[in-house]
C-alpha positions, 0 to 999 in steps of 0.5 A, a space after each residue: 542469525 535469528 531476528 530479534 524478537 523487538 525486531 518482530 513486534 516493530 513489524 507487526 506494529 506498522 502492519 496493524 497501523 496499515 491495516 487500519 489505514 484500510 478504514 479511511 480508503 474503503 470510506 472514500 470509495 463509498 463517499 459521495 464526493 466524485 474527487 475523492 471517489 476517483 483517487 480512492 482506488 490508487 490509494 487502496 492499492 497503495 495500501 494494499 502493496 504496502 501490506 503485502 511489503 511488510 508482511 512478506 518482509 516479515 514472514 520471510 524473516 521469520 518463517 521461510 525466505 521463501 516467502 520474500 515473494 510476497 514482498 515482491 509483489 507488494 512492491 509491484 503494487 506500490 510501483 503501479 500505484 505511484 504510476 497511476 497517481 502520476 498518470 492522474 496528476 499529468 492529465 490534471 495539468 494538461 487539461 486546460 482551466 476552465 
C-alpha cells in the first residue's frame, strides 16, 4: 500500500517548521541572558529529536522501513530532553527562595 502524496507533503511541511524552530534555539544559546542560555541546550535537544523522529517516520514510510530506527533515536532524544527539563524544574523547586 502506497503512502498518499498529500501525507508526504504534510510531513515535509512539519519538518520544515521544526527546522525553522532551530533558529530561535541557537539564538538563545548565543544570547546574553544566562537563564535562557542554560535552558537552550534542552530545547535544542528537543527540536533535534523531533526532527529525527519526523524525518525517520517519513523516510520509513516513503523509502525503506529500516529507516524507522531514526525515529526511535528521535523519540529517545525527546525523552532525554524532557527528563533534563524535569530535573531542572525539580532542582529549581527544591532550592530555597533567596
